N, C-alpha and C positions, 0 to 999 in steps of 0.2 A: 504494500500499500504506500502511496505517495505521502510524504510528510509536508502537508500544506501549513505554512506559517503566515500569520497576518503581520503586516509591518506598516509603520507610518510611511508616507510618501509625499513628496511635494507635488503641487499642481503641474509644475513643469515636467517632472518625471512621468506623471500619470498621463498627461497630454501627449508625451512622446510615445508612450505605449499605445494609447488610443489611436494615434496617427498611424502607427504600424500594424495594428490588429483589428480595429473595429470594422465590421462589415459595411456599415452604412452611415456613420456619423463622423464629424470631424471633432477635434479638440474643442474644449470649452474655453470661455474667456475668464471665468472666475468661479470661486466655489466657497463653501463653508469649511469643508475638510475632504481629504482623500485617504483611502486606504489601499495598501498594496498587499499582494499575496505572493509568497515566494516559495520556491523549492530549492533547497541547497544554495541559498544566496542569490538565485536568479529570479527576477520578477516575471510571474506567469499570469498575473491578472491584476486589475486595478478597479476601483470604484470611485466616482467623483460625486460628492453630495453638495448641492447648493440650494439657493432659494428657488421656490416654485417658478416655473417659466410663466404660468398662467397668472397674471396679476391678482385676479380675484381669489386665488388660493394662498397668496402671500400674506398670511394673517400673523406672522411672527411665531406661530406654534407648528408650522408645517414646513418640512424640508422636502427636497426631491433628489432622488438619485438620478443625476443628469447622464451619467455613463456607467455602465458595468461591462467590463471587457476582459476576456481572457484569451490565452493562446490555445484554448480547447481542452485545457486540464480538467480532468473529471472532477465534478463537485466543486469547481472553482467559483462559479457564479452564485451558487447556493451559499457558500461560505461567506462571500463578499456581501450579499444582500442581508444575511444575518447579522454580520458585523456592523454594517451600516445603520441597521435598526438599534443595536445596542449602543453604539456611539451616539446616535441622535437622541436616544432616551437619556443617556447620561448627561447630554447637553441641555436637557429640559424640553426637547421637542415632543409633542404629543401625537404628531402624525408624520409619516414618511410616505411619500408617493413615488411612483415611477410609471412610465409608459413604455409598452412594448408594441411592436407592429402586430397587426392582426394575423400576419402570417407566422408569428413565433408562438410556440406552445405554452410558454410560461411555467414550465416544470420547475425550474430553479426557484421561482418566486413561491410556488406551491410548497415546495420542499422546505423553504425557509420560513413558512408561516404567514405569508402574505395573502390578502383577500382580493379576489378579482372584482372590480365594480362594474365592468362592462366597457362598451364602446365610449370613446371620449374624443371625438374629433378626427382630424387628419385633413388632408387636402393641402392646396397650394396657399402660401403666404402672399402670393402676388395679388395686388389690387390695382385697379386702373389708376387710382390717385396716388398709389405708392408701388411702383413696379419693383419686383424682386425676381431673382433668379433662384429657383429652388434646387438646392444641392443635396437635399435630404429626401428620403422616401415620402411620398404624399398620400400613401394609402391609409386607411383607418388605424387608429391607435387604440389600445386597450389600457385602461387605467387600473393600476393595482396599488394597495395601500397597507400599511401597518399602523395600528392604533394602540394607544395605551395610556 
């Protein structure tokens, strides 16, 4: 069995890992905290937690897992999601959310105690009065949460 170890990691290091390994998202610009996962001193996964992207959810008590990314290591995402919740709770957050694509199964979230809340948007951010180029998937998202 692989010996997975949680570690603190900087946003710069986490973003470098995301740039190298994330399937469909780019690095983020800011965060509240990051958690790394390593095997034998080599980073094999990261999670980046920040303020909720949706302004209406940014109530001061809610944080969002902005990125969870591994190199494919077994149980890595489940371990990172669980660690994010424990860290957020220790900081006083009452709710932690994340979104996955509707094409992703959510097994890691289920395994670490998260609850699926169902579909939550998607689509293009492009608007006629505010043109944007979408560099992210625009299909439906699924909202998951941990509360406590």
